C-alpha angles and dihedrals in degrees: 000000000000120000114243116234118214113240092212136039134206090253089057091056091046092052092049092051092046092050093047092048091049088053091055100260118141101217112216101172141002121215128186112210118180091330092313119121112226121189117201118202119234114245121238110279092015116124117227087220115093127217089256091053091052091047092051092046093050093050099041117127116256109234 
């Protein structure tokens, strides 16, 4: 069975977010659709932090 090769890498997503942020876009979400990186802008008043992020932050161990 042939090994599947990813059509995107983490560095590709990082570059896309960095470029969008430099252009003034407030990135709210990143979606990968058929190997295509799609950035979705955050709406005004919308936090970029998800419910899961808040839950993990609230329950993180204090060092």
